[in-house]
Every structure is written in C-alpha cells, then in structure tokens.
N, C-alpha and C positions, 0 to 999 in steps of 0.2 A: 751772647753766651761766652764769648771770648773774655770780654771785661770782667764777667762774673768770675770766670775761671782764674783770672789774674789776680782778683781780690782775693779769692779764696787761698790762693798760693802766698801773697802778700801775709795774709793774717796767719796762715800756718808757719811761715818763716818766722814771723815775730814771735809767735806763742812758743816756738822752739827756743829761739834766742832768749827771751824773757825767762823761760822755765830754767834754762841752762844757767843763766847768769844768777837768777836768785837762788837755785840749789847750790851753785858754787859758792856764792856769797854765804850761805848757811854753814856750808862745809868749813869754810876758812874761819869763820868766827864762833862757830859752835862745836866744830869737830864732826858734825853728822848732819844729816837732814832726811827727807822723807818724801817718797814719790808725790804726795799731795802737793807738797810745797813747789814741786815743779810745775805741777797742773795750775797752780793758783799764780805763780811767777809768770806763766806764759799768759794767762787770762789778763792779769794786771797790765802787763806790756801791751797787749792788743787794746785794752782800753785807753792806756796813755796815748797812744799813736791815734787811735779812732777819734779821741775828744779834739784832738789837734787838727785833724784833717776835716771834721766836720764843720768846724770854725774856720777852715782854711788858714790855720796857724795864726790867726788875727789876735787871740786874747794874749794878754801880757802872761808872763811866766808865772806870776803868783796868783793868777786866777786859774789856770792850768793846773798849778801844784795843788790848790785847794780842792779843785774838782776830783783830781786823782787821789788826793789823800783821803777824802770822804768815801770814794769807791772802794780803794785797796782796804780801808778800815772796816767798811761794811762787809767785805768779801772774807777778810781775816775772822770777823766775827762769825758769820755764817759758817764758814769752813771750819772753825773752832768748835762750835756747837756740834757740828757733824762728826768729826773725826775724833775730837777730844772726849766729848760728853756722851753722845750717842753711841758711838762705835767702840769708845775706851781705847784708842789708840795712844793716847798721852803724847802727842807729837809736840806740843808746848804748854806751858803753864806760866801765867805772868801773875800768879796770885800774890807773890811777895813783892810786887813792884808797885809803886804809887799810882793812884787814879787808874784803877783796873776795873773792868767788868766781867766778872764771873771767871776770871782768870785767862779770858780769851782775847782780850784787847787792853791795851794801856797807853797812856799819854806818852811816855818816853818812845816807845816803838811806833806810835803813830807818827811822832815827828822825825824818827829816822826813816820810815817808810815814804815820807815827803820828799826826803833828800834823793832816796832811790827812784822815786816818781820822777824828779827832775832829770835824772840819768836816763831814766827809760824814755822821756818824752823827747830828748834832744836825740839819743842814739837811735830810737824808732824812726824819728822823722829823717835823719841823715841815712839811714840803711835804706829807707823807701826811695830815696832820692838816687843813692849811689847804686844800689843793686837791681832796683825795678824801673829806674828812669821816671820816677815821679816828680812832681815839681818841688824845687829845692824850697825847703821850710825856712821861715824867718822867725826867729825867737826875739821876744822883747821883754825886758824886765818889768817895764812898767807901761 
C-alpha cells in the first residue's frame, strides 16, 4: 500500500508540473491558455515519464521521443475533437497550417511537441530522482 501511495504522489506531482509548464508555455507564446491545456500537459508529462520508467530508461532518446510524439499528437487530436468540435470552446484551430487534420493537429506543432516531450522526459526523470529518490535515469541519444 505504501508503494502504491508513493507512485500516486509521484504521478500527481508530475501531472501538476507538466500542467503548469505547458500552461505557462502557451501563455508565453500565445498570450493565453485554457484549463484543458493544463490537464493535457499534465497527462503528457506523466506519459513521458511512465514510458521511460517502464523500459527502465534503456531506450535511446529518439525512440522515447517518437513514442511520446505519437501519444501527445493522439491526445491533442482527441482533446481537440472534444473541446473544439463537440463543446465548441475554440481553444485552438490549426486549419490554416500545413498538413493539418480537421484543424486539430498539424505537422509543425507535432514536431514542436516532440521537442517539448524531450524536455518532459529528461525533466520528469530527474525530478523523480531528486524529489522522490528514484533510481537516477540515464539518457542515450542512440
């Protein structure tokens, strides 16, 4: 039970950190954000760390980035359909950007999110090590 509680605390902490970072990123670059982006940023941070932990940080960074990029883009698409199309909140619209799908995802932002995933993977792994005393992660480019 104690280990389960610790893991829950770790992922709650990562969710808050990821949510704050992504929300802040949007405010800096767009001038505003939406609470749904806090939630999504937190979920993506948790995944970035989870996928590294489950493989004990053995995969090269490019594989982790690819895995996270697919996850984040999928989550962005699903979230976009819900908040922008179904609920009509108009949080974002990529209609005018190249290689977009229903205005919810596009290649330029997919590549930007890959960069943010790299930051999330490294930061999340280091936070678990420093804050929660987890095993120090090792990161490999190839």
